[in-house]
N, C-alpha and C positions, 0 to 999 in steps of 0.2 A: 503493500500499500504506500509505503514511504516513497518508493521509486516512481509510482504513478503521480504522486503529488509533486515531486521535484520535476518531472517531465512537463507538468502543467504550469510550472513556474512558481509554486509555493516555496517559501524558504522556511522549512520546518526540519527539525532534527529527528533522527530515528527514535530517540528515547521519548520524544514528546508524542510522536505518533503511536508508540507502543502503550504509553501511559493513557492516552485517550481511548485506545482499543480496550484496555482493561476497565476503564471507567464505564464505557458504554456496554460492556459485556458482549462484544461482537464475537462471531464464531470463527472468523478466518484466522487461522493460527500462523504465526511466524515459523519459518522453517529453522529447525535447530541443526547447526552444522555438526557433523560427526566428528568426535574428538580423535586425534591421532594417538596411537599408543606411545607412551613416554618411554624412550629408550633408557636403558640402565647405563649409567656412566661407570665404567669399570676402571677408571684411571687413565693416565697417559699412555699413548701407544708406544710400545717398546721400540727402541731404535737399535737396528742391527749394527754390530761392530765388526763382524766377520760373516763370511759366507756360511750358509746352512743353519744359521741360528733361528731365523723367523721366516716363515712362509705365509703367503696369502692364497686363499681359496675362494673361488666364486663360480658361478654358472653363467654361460653365455647362451642366449637363445637366438634361433635363426629359423628360416623356413626355406624348404626346397622349392624348385620351380613347380612341382606337382601340388604344392600347398601343404604338404605334410611337414610338421614342426619337429625340430631336434634341439637337443641341448648338449653343451660341451662344458665338462668339468675342467677348469683350469686351475693349476697349482703353480705358483710362482715363487722363486726365491727373491726375498726382498732386497738382499744385499747385492747379489750379482745381476738381478733383473733378468733371469733366465727362466724359461719354462721347465718346470720339474716334470710335469706330465699334462697331457690332454686326453680326456676320455670322452668320446662322443657316442651318443646313442639317442634313440627316439624317446626312451623313458629311463631316466637315471633315478634309482632309488637309493635309500640309505645304505643298503647292502652293496650296491655297486661303488659307492663312495669309499666304503670300508675296503672293498676288494682292491680299488685303485691305490689306496694308501698302503695296504699290505704288500702290493706289488712293488711300490716304491721302496718300502722298508727292506725288501730282499736285496735291492741294488745299492742303496746308499743309507746313510745314517739319518734318522728322523730329527726334525728341528726341535728346539726348546719349546716353541709355541707356534701355532697356526692361527692367523687372523682371518676372520670371516665377517661379512657384513650382517646386519640385523634383518635380512630378508627372511622370507617365509620358507626358503629352501632348506635352511639348516636348523629349523625349529624342532 
């Protein structure tokens, strides 16, 4: 309603319009914006001082020309900025991520920590 009044040239604030709605008992409700989840602050991001200490892990999404979607698990060494592994598949599950990390563990030493984003993939 506030937007309609402003378009017609009225100089009224949003809170005033809301207060008048409440006083008149009108039925049109204002839309409540959905709150974002608050991310948990876990302290400063550790800085790597040598290779193999910290890795970063994330998913990359893309689509084939046929329209079928696929995902790629990327694991990157944060010091050397090299790709440790790429695991591509149409459906990557938690078990496939564990299998990829176990395969890496057979070839090289695992890092002190792995950084992931707060996306829904690693929940």
